[in-house]
C-alpha positions as CSV (number, residue, x, y, z in Angstrom):
1,M,0.0,0.0,0.0
2,G,1.1,3.6,-0.8
3,L,1.6,6.8,1.2
4,Y,-0.5,9.6,-0.2
5,L,-0.5,13.4,0.6
6,V,-3.9,15.1,-0.2
7,T,-4.5,18.8,0.1
8,G,-8.0,20.3,0.5
9,A,-8.6,17.2,2.6
10,S,-11.4,18.6,4.8
11,S,-14.3,18.6,2.3
12,G,-15.6,17.7,-1.2
13,I,-13.3,15.7,-3.4
14,G,-10.4,15.9,-1.0
15,R,-12.3,14.4,1.9
16,E,-13.6,11.5,-0.3
17,L,-10.1,10.9,-1.7
18,C,-9.0,10.4,1.9
19,A,-11.9,8.1,2.7
20,Q,-11.4,5.9,-0.3
21,L,-7.6,5.7,0.0
22,V,-7.7,4.8,3.6
23,G,-10.6,2.3,2.8
24,R,-8.4,0.4,0.4
25,G,-5.5,0.3,2.9
26,D,-3.3,3.2,1.9
27,T,-1.9,5.7,4.4
28,V,-3.0,9.4,3.8
29,C,-1.5,12.7,5.1
30,G,-4.5,15.0,4.9
31,V,-3.8,18.7,4.5
32,A,-6.2,21.4,5.3
33,R,-6.5,24.6,7.4
34,R,-9.2,23.3,9.8
35,R,-7.3,21.3,12.4
36,E,-10.6,20.3,14.2
37,V,-12.1,18.8,11.1
38,L,-8.9,16.8,10.4
39,E,-8.9,15.5,13.9
40,Q,-12.6,14.4,13.5
41,M,-11.6,12.7,10.3
42,R,-8.9,10.8,11.9
43,G,-11.4,9.5,14.4
44,E,-13.8,8.5,11.7
45,L,-11.2,6.9,9.3
46,S,-8.3,5.3,11.1
47,E,-4.8,5.7,12.4
48,R,-3.8,5.5,8.7
49,F,-5.1,9.1,8.3
50,V,-2.4,11.5,9.4
51,P,-3.8,15.2,10.0
52,I,-1.5,17.9,8.7
53,P,-3.0,21.4,9.5
54,C,-1.5,23.9,7.0
55,D,-2.4,26.9,5.0
56,V,-1.5,26.0,1.4
57,T,-1.1,29.7,0.4
58,D,1.8,30.1,2.9
59,L,5.0,28.6,1.5
60,D,6.8,28.6,4.8
61,A,3.9,26.7,6.3
62,V,4.0,24.2,3.5
63,V,7.8,23.7,3.9
64,R,7.3,23.0,7.6
65,A,4.4,20.7,6.9
66,C,6.5,18.7,4.3
67,A,9.3,18.4,6.9
68,S,6.9,17.0,9.4
69,L,5.7,14.1,7.2
70,P,6.2,10.6,8.6
71,A,7.9,9.6,5.2
72,L,8.2,10.9,1.7
73,P,4.8,10.3,-0.1
74,D,4.5,8.1,-3.1
75,T,1.8,10.4,-4.6
76,V,0.8,14.0,-3.8
77,I,-2.7,15.0,-4.8
78,L,-3.0,18.7,-4.9
79,N,-6.7,19.3,-4.5
80,A,-7.1,22.5,-2.4
81,G,-9.2,25.0,-4.3
82,M,-11.7,27.8,-4.1
83,G,-14.2,29.4,-6.5
84,I,-16.0,32.7,-6.1
85,G,-18.7,33.9,-8.6
86,E,-17.7,37.3,-10.1
87,S,-19.7,40.5,-10.7
88,S,-20.6,41.7,-14.2
89,K,-20.0,45.3,-12.9
90,R,-16.3,45.3,-12.0
91,V,-13.1,43.1,-11.8
92,D,-12.4,42.3,-8.2
93,T,-8.6,42.0,-7.9
94,D,-9.0,40.5,-4.4
95,I,-10.9,37.7,-5.8
96,H,-8.3,37.0,-8.4
97,S,-5.4,37.3,-5.8
98,R,-7.0,34.9,-3.4
99,T,-8.1,32.4,-6.1
100,L,-4.6,32.3,-7.6
101,A,-3.0,32.0,-4.2
102,T,-5.1,28.9,-3.4
103,N,-5.7,27.1,-6.7
104,Y,-2.4,27.8,-8.4
105,F,0.3,28.7,-5.7
106,G,-1.4,26.2,-3.2
107,A,-0.2,23.5,-5.6
108,I,3.1,24.9,-6.7
109,H,4.2,25.3,-3.1
110,F,4.1,21.6,-2.6
111,V,5.9,21.0,-5.8
112,D,8.6,23.4,-4.7
113,A,8.9,21.7,-1.3
114,L,8.9,18.1,-2.5
115,L,10.3,17.9,-6.0
116,P,14.0,17.8,-5.0
117,R,13.3,14.9,-2.7
118,F,11.3,13.2,-5.5
119,I,14.3,13.7,-8.0
120,E,16.8,12.4,-5.4
121,R,14.6,9.3,-4.9
122,G,14.1,9.0,-8.7
123,A,10.3,8.5,-8.3
124,G,7.1,10.3,-7.3
125,T,3.8,11.6,-8.6
126,F,2.1,15.0,-8.3
127,A,-1.4,15.1,-9.4
128,A,-3.3,18.4,-9.5
129,T,-7.0,18.9,-9.6
130,S,-7.6,21.5,-12.4
131,S,-10.9,21.8,-14.1
132,L,-12.6,21.7,-17.5
133,A,-13.1,25.4,-16.9
134,A,-9.4,25.7,-17.8
135,W,-10.2,24.9,-21.4
136,R,-12.1,28.1,-22.3
137,G,-13.0,31.4,-20.6
138,I,-16.4,31.1,-18.9
139,P,-18.4,34.3,-18.0
140,R,-18.3,35.2,-14.2
141,S,-15.4,32.6,-13.7
142,A,-12.3,34.7,-14.9
143,A,-10.3,34.2,-11.7
144,Y,-11.2,30.6,-11.2
145,G,-10.7,29.6,-15.0
146,A,-7.3,31.5,-15.0
147,S,-6.1,29.8,-12.0
148,K,-6.9,26.3,-13.4
149,A,-5.6,27.1,-16.8
150,A,-2.3,28.2,-15.3
151,L,-2.3,24.9,-13.2
152,T,-2.9,22.8,-16.4
153,S,-0.2,24.7,-18.4
154,A,2.4,24.5,-15.5
155,F,1.9,20.8,-15.0
156,E,2.1,20.1,-18.7
157,S,5.3,22.0,-18.9
158,M,6.8,20.2,-15.8
159,R,5.7,16.8,-17.1
160,G,7.9,17.2,-20.1
161,L,10.8,18.4,-18.0
162,Y,11.0,16.0,-15.1
163,W,9.9,12.7,-16.7
164,R,13.6,11.8,-17.1
165,H,14.0,12.0,-13.3
166,G,11.1,9.6,-12.7
167,V,8.7,12.2,-11.5
168,R,5.2,12.1,-12.9
169,F,2.9,15.1,-13.3
170,V,-0.8,14.3,-13.7
171,T,-3.6,16.8,-14.5
172,I,-7.2,16.1,-13.3
173,H,-9.9,17.9,-15.2
174,P,-13.3,17.3,-13.6
175,G,-16.6,18.7,-14.9
176,F,-19.3,19.5,-12.3
177,V,-19.0,17.6,-9.1
178,D,-21.5,18.0,-6.2
179,T,-19.4,19.6,-3.5
180,P,-19.9,22.4,-1.0
181,M,-18.0,24.7,-3.5
182,T,-20.4,24.1,-6.3
183,R,-23.6,23.4,-4.4
184,G,-26.4,25.8,-5.4
185,Q,-24.7,27.0,-8.6
186,K,-27.0,27.4,-11.5
187,G,-26.4,25.9,-15.0
188,M,-24.6,22.8,-13.9
189,F,-25.2,19.6,-16.0
190,L,-23.9,16.0,-15.9
191,V,-23.1,16.5,-12.2
192,W,-21.2,13.6,-10.6
193,T,-21.1,12.7,-6.9
194,P,-17.7,13.1,-5.1
195,E,-17.7,9.2,-4.7
196,R,-17.9,8.6,-8.4
197,A,-15.4,11.4,-9.2
198,V,-12.8,9.9,-6.8
199,R,-13.2,6.3,-8.1
200,R,-12.5,7.7,-11.6
201,I,-9.4,9.7,-10.3
202,L,-8.0,6.8,-8.4
203,R,-8.5,4.5,-11.4
204,G,-6.7,6.9,-13.6
205,L,-3.8,7.3,-11.2
206,D,-3.5,3.5,-10.7
207,R,-3.3,3.1,-14.5
208,G,-0.5,5.6,-15.0
209,C,-2.6,8.2,-16.8
210,V,-1.2,11.7,-17.1
211,D,-4.5,13.3,-17.9
212,I,-7.8,12.4,-16.1
213,T,-10.7,14.1,-17.6
214,F,-14.5,13.4,-16.9
215,P,-17.4,13.1,-17.6
216,L,-17.2,12.2,-21.2
217,G,-20.2,14.4,-22.2
218,T,-18.7,17.6,-20.7
219,R,-15.3,16.8,-22.0
220,L,-16.8,16.5,-25.6
221,L,-18.8,19.8,-25.2
222,L,-15.9,21.8,-23.9
223,G,-13.7,20.3,-26.4
224,L,-15.9,21.5,-29.2
225,L,-16.1,24.9,-27.6
226,R,-12.4,25.0,-27.4
227,L,-12.2,24.6,-31.2
228,L,-14.5,27.5,-32.0
229,P,-13.0,30.6,-33.4
230,A,-13.0,33.5,-30.9
231,R,-15.8,35.4,-32.7
232,L,-18.1,32.4,-32.6
233,Y,-17.2,31.6,-29.0
234,L,-18.0,35.2,-28.1
235,E,-21.6,34.6,-29.4
236,V,-21.8,31.5,-27.2
237,S,-20.5,33.1,-24.1
238,R,-22.9,36.0,-24.3
239,R,-25.7,33.5,-23.8
240,M,-24.1,31.9,-20.8
């Protein structure tokens, strides 16, 4: 059985990842800001769940957290994320700053802290939860989409750079998943449960995939929209 590190462990996909990994016999270091929730999860799951309270936006805190790990993980699943709907009246730079800090730098900080040790060992996997929203700009999601597009691009770049060292970079592109972050949003379709999404993610990781994208219907639709010329896509986005 493997040792995993999961960020964003206290809710949604992250919490379900911890539950399914522990359920199949893996050991999981769960990272989140809320210490009390992590301690509760430890009581619910087992001693194979190791709580790691940490703010992923703080590089120094991430370095300390990585130094406190019981051992070097086999796989790091960078799942911490946030999304805030945006106004049609103004661009809120605070929303952009907070979203990039969590969704992008919250992943890159762990790569920064652990990559040298993975290279020294000659093996290791970083898997980042991006989003199908990274594929095309969606109205009212400029900050969220930009953060996920940056994450997708960075991981694709690093994948080609570090493969020779035995380090794998995997990108996860979910469609709509029913989590506290998405609950109540309008316009969602082909919504998956966290349980189903995590089964798909773990199956992809176990099979050695470098890109895990689901569900198929949303993937096909966004793939078609990605192919549209900018002027045609403008007409579509006006109706979103």
